[in-house]
N, C-alpha and C positions, 0 to 999 in steps of 0.2 A: 504493499499499500504506499510506503514511504517512497519507494522508487517511482511509482505513478505520479505522486504529488509533486516530486522534484522534477519529473519529465514533462508535466502538463505545461507550465509556462514556457519551457524550452521548445515545445511543439506549437503552442499557441502563438507565440510572437512571430516567428518565421512565417506562418500562414497568414496572420494579420497583415504583415508587410506584403506578403505576396498577392493577396487579394486587392489590398490597396483601395478600400471602399471611397477614400477622397478622390481618386481617380474615376472609379466606377459610377459614383453617385450623380455627378454632372451629366455624364452620358445617359444614363437611365432617366434623369428628369427631361432631358431633350428629347428622347425617344417617346416618353409617354406624355409630353405637354399636350394639354388640351382633352385628354381622356376623360370621361367620367369615371367616378371614384370606384364603382363595381368592376368596371373593366381593368383599371389599374390595379386593384387587389388580386384580381384574377392573374395578371401578368407577373405580380411579386410572388404569388404562390407557385406559378409555373417555373418561375426562375429559380427559386430556391430548391424546389423538388428536382429540377433538371441538374442543378449544381450538385446535389447531394449524390444522386444516383451515378453520374458520371464520374465523380470522385471516388466513390465506393467500388465502382466497377475497375477503375483504373488501380486502386489499392489491391484489389483481389487478383487481379491479372498480372500485376508488376512482378511478383516473385517467379511465376512461371515463365514469363518473358525472359527474365534474367538466366533462368536454368537452360531455356531453349537455346538462347543466343551465346551462352558461356560467358555472360557479363558478371563481373564481380561487383560487390558494393562500392569499393574504390573507384572502378572504372566510372560507375554511375555518378559518385560524388563529383569527380572531375568533369565529366560531361555536363552533368547537371548544373554545376557551378557556372561552367562556361555559358550555357544557355540562359540562365538567370541573369548573369553579368550582362549578357547582350540586351535582354528585355529591360534591365534596369538602366542601362546606357541610353537605349532608344527612349525611354520614358523621360530620363532627364533632359534629352535635347529637343523634345518635340512636345507640343500640346496635345492633348487627347482630342480626337475627332469622333463625332457620332457615326455608329456603324450603320446608318441606313434610315430609310423612312419607317414610320410606324405601322408596319402591316404584317399579317401572319401571325404566327405564333411567336411573338416577340420575347416571351419568357423562356422559351427554349433556345432560340437564336436570334438576335446576338447576346441576349442579356444573360441567360444561364450559362451558355458557352458561346463565346469565350470571354465574355466581360467579367463574369464572376469567377469561373473557373477556366483559365486559360493554361497555356504551356507552362508558364512560371509557376502556377499553383499546383499542377499535376506533378511537375519535377520535384517541387518542394515535398508534396505529400509522399511520394517513394522514398525520397532521402530521410524523411522524418520517421517513417516506418522502421527503416534500418537503424537509425540513431536512437530513437526515444521510445520505440515500440508501438504496436498497432492500436493498443487501447488509448494511450495518451494521444496519439495521432487523430483518431476517430472523434474523440471527445472535444479536441481542439478545433476539429472541422465543424463539428455541430455548433460550438460556442461562437465561431466566427460567422457562420450562416445566421445565427440569430442576430448577430450585430449587424449584418448586411440587410436583414428582413426589417429590423427596427430603423436603420438608416434610410431604407427605401421608403417606409411609412411615414417617417418624419422629414423626409428630404428638404422640402421647401423650407422648413423652420431651421434646419442645419446650414443651409446655404444663406439664409437671411442673417443668421447669427455671425457666421464666419466671413461671409462675403465671398464673391467668386475668387478674388485674389488670394484670401485666406485659404480656401479649399485647395487652389492650385498649388500654394507654397507647401502645404502639408503633404500634398501628393509628391512633390519633388523630394521632400525630407524621406518619405517612405521609399521613394526609388533609390536614393542614396544608401539607406538601411538595407535594402534588397541587394545592392551592389556589394555591400560589405559582407553580407551573409554569403553570397556567392564566392567571393575571395577566400573566405573561411573554409567553404567546402572544398574548393579547389586545393587549398593548402593541405587541409587534413588528408584527403585523397592522395595526394603526392607523397606527403610524410609516411602514410601507411604503406604505400607501395615500396618506398626506399627501405622501409624498416623490413618488408617481407623479403626484399630482394638481397639485403645484407647478411 
């Protein structure tokens, strides 16, 4: 139990940074602007359910994919770290753009995937399962999705309080933290490979 309690914040924080609600929220508000409340609630529900199922499926299949391809955890840490680093750098140098017009199953695509759960989140999930264990990772995922749900429900109020500039600034800080986590993952992976080779 102590191990789980210790692992929980170590799994929660990287996921919170990878999801980056401060970058996702303005895009969500842009895509759902002008919707009636009932339709917007349905989109929020679809997006959270989609994000959860895609994440759990990826966690479930990840270990099998490793075995089939002969990939070690350290290989994935290095590759995953590089991918996260690229995403973080792209997020730092460009402003987010809306992913399209408000049509079709918005809650599934693009809000559920890839806005809430994109490549950076999926990569983080697999690395966290290896580092912090599956229970801490899944609980952290659920907690983060609750935060996303609350943020979507209270979106206009959050933007009013922080202002668009404040939301953008926090998003950039999150991207910088994600880049730092990515560098740490690459470093740990390389150190482990060197230790095994020695």
